[in-house]
C-alpha positions in Angstrom: -10.9 24.2 12.6 -12.2 26.5 14.6 -15.6 26.7 12.4 -16.8 23.0 13.3 -15.6 23.3 17.2 -19.5 25.1 17.5 -20.4 22.3 16.9 -19.1 20.1 18.9 -20.8 21.7 21.5 -24.2 21.2 20.5 -23.8 17.5 21.8 -24.7 17.0 25.7 -22.0 16.8 28.0 -22.4 14.5 29.1 -21.8 11.8 26.0 -18.6 10.9 24.8 -19.0 10.7 21.2 -16.4 10.9 18.1 -18.7 14.2 16.6 -19.2 16.1 14.0 -15.3 16.4 13.4 -14.5 12.6 13.6 -16.8 11.5 10.8 -15.5 13.6 8.7 -12.1 12.5 9.3 -12.6 9.2 9.3 -14.7 10.6 5.7 -11.5 11.2 4.6 -9.6 8.6 5.9 -12.0 6.0 3.9 -12.2 7.6 0.8 -8.5 7.9 0.9 -7.8 4.1 2.3 -10.0 4.0 -1.0 -8.5 5.6 -4.0 -5.0 3.8 -2.0 -7.2 0.4 -3.5 -8.4 0.7 -6.8 -4.9 3.0 -7.7 -3.3 -0.9 -6.4 -5.5 -2.6 -9.2 -4.8 -0.6 -11.8 -0.3 -1.2 -11.2 -1.6 -4.5 -10.1 -3.5 -5.1 -13.7 0.1 -4.3 -14.9 1.6 -7.1 -13.8 2.5 -10.4 -16.3 2.7 -13.2 -13.7 3.6 -15.1 -16.4 7.5 -16.3 -16.8 8.3 -17.0 -20.3 10.6 -19.7 -21.1 12.5 -18.5 -23.1 13.7 -15.9 -20.6 15.1 -18.4 -17.7 18.7 -18.7 -17.6 19.7 -22.1 -16.2 20.6 -22.8 -12.5 23.9 -20.8 -12.5 24.3 -19.3 -15.6 25.3 -15.8 -13.5 28.0 -17.6 -11.7 31.8 -17.2 -14.0 33.6 -20.1 -14.8 31.8 -23.8 -13.7 32.2 -25.0 -10.7 33.4 -21.2 -9.3 31.4 -19.2 -6.7 31.1 -15.7 -8.2 33.9 -14.5 -4.8 36.8 -16.7 -6.8 36.8 -19.1 -3.8 36.4 -23.3 -4.9 
């Protein structure tokens, strides 16, 4: 970090700029976002969005005895 301080002094004192350090931070953040998007794209390709009809349970199938709620009340 102290090695980058002399690079910031080369800029005119009357101008406000992000400098070299600002560019490096922005570039690192851009590369991190690109890597995350690439990883998300890989994971999303593995997801099967189509639901098979043979595995689909009928409505209320896991509710126990018909006519009763799972918590035991009618």
